[in-house]
C-alpha positions in Angstrom: 0.0 0.0 0.0 2.9 2.4 0.8 4.3 2.2 -2.8 0.9 3.1 -4.2 0.6 6.1 -1.9 4.0 7.3 -3.0 3.2 6.7 -6.6 -0.1 8.7 -6.1 2.0 11.5 -4.6 4.4 11.5 -7.6 1.4 11.7 -10.0 -0.1 14.4 -7.9 3.1 16.5 -8.2 3.2 15.9 -11.9 -0.5 16.9 -12.3 0.1 20.0 -10.1 3.0 20.9 -12.4 0.9 20.5 -15.5 -1.8 22.7 -14.0 0.7 25.4 -12.9 2.3 25.4 -16.3 -1.0 25.6 -18.1 -2.6 28.3 -15.8 0.5 30.5 -15.6 1.3 29.9 -19.3 4.9 29.0 -18.4 7.4 28.2 -21.2 8.4 25.1 -19.2 6.7 21.7 -19.6 4.4 20.7 -16.7 6.4 17.6 -15.7 9.5 19.8 -15.2 7.5 22.2 -13.0 6.1 19.2 -11.1 9.6 17.7 -10.7 10.9 21.1 -9.3 7.9 21.1 -6.9 8.8 17.6 -5.9 12.4 18.6 -5.3 11.2 21.3 -2.9 8.7 19.0 -1.2 11.4 16.4 -0.6 12.9 18.6 2.1 10.2 17.4 4.5 10.5 14.0 6.2 6.9 12.9 5.7 7.2 13.4 1.9 10.5 11.5 1.9 8.9 8.6 3.7 5.9 8.6 1.4 7.9 8.7 -1.8 10.7 6.3 -0.8 8.8 3.0 -1.3 7.5 4.1 -4.8 11.0 5.4 -5.8 12.5 2.1 -4.7 9.9 0.1 -6.7 10.4 2.3 -9.8 14.2 2.0 -9.6 14.1 -1.7 -9.2 12.1 -2.0 -12.4 13.9 0.8 -14.3 14.9 -1.4 -17.2 11.3 -2.0 -18.1 10.9 1.8 -18.7 13.4 1.5 -21.6 11.3 -1.0 -23.6 9.1 1.6 -25.2 12.1 3.6 -26.3 13.8 0.5 -27.8 10.6 -0.3 -29.7 10.4 3.3 -30.9 14.0 3.1 -32.2 13.3 -0.2 -34.0 10.3 1.2 -35.8 12.4 4.1 -37.2 15.4 2.1 -38.5 15.3 4.0 -41.8 15.8 7.3 -40.0 18.5 5.7 -37.9 20.4 4.5 -41.0 20.1 7.9 -42.7 21.0 10.1 -39.7 22.9 7.6 -37.5 26.3 9.3 -37.5 24.7 12.7 -36.8 22.7 11.2 -33.9 25.8 9.6 -32.4 27.7 12.9 -32.7 24.9 14.8 -31.0 24.5 12.2 -28.2 28.3 12.2 -27.5 28.6 16.0 -27.6 25.5 16.6 -25.4 26.6 13.9 -22.9 30.0 15.6 -22.7 28.5 19.1 -22.2 26.2 17.7 -19.5 29.0 16.1 -17.7 31.2 19.2 -17.9 28.4 21.5 -16.6 27.7 19.1 -13.8 31.4 19.1 -12.8 31.6 22.8 -12.9 28.4 23.2 -10.8 29.8 20.7 -8.3 33.1 22.5 -8.1 31.3 25.8 -7.6 29.1 24.3 -4.8 32.0 22.7 -2.9 33.3 24.7 0.0 36.7 26.3 -0.7 39.5 25.0 1.5 41.0 27.5 3.9 44.8 28.3 4.0 45.1 26.3 7.2 43.8 23.2 5.5 46.2 23.5 2.7 49.2 23.2 5.0 
């Protein structure tokens, strides 16, 4: 029952994000707004306890969520053969940029060592 409650909370946050995005005419998709709201809500212990079982369940079955993507790729093999090299280049470049930005943000967020710690 706990995983279902957590899943219901996750869906509620997504729906709230959709509603906010629609009502406020935001240029950001509703699920992104809902994820940001979930990030803020996860600061509270009751929300963490409610979402943890659902998150564990979803993570344990994460590989199943890639099946629709794999089927989608297989249905567009002609596009893949025509634009495969460009797709690989874009995927590699965007992955590298994402990793570089993540590293820079982490470096920026880390506390700076004092002069006493350097000695």
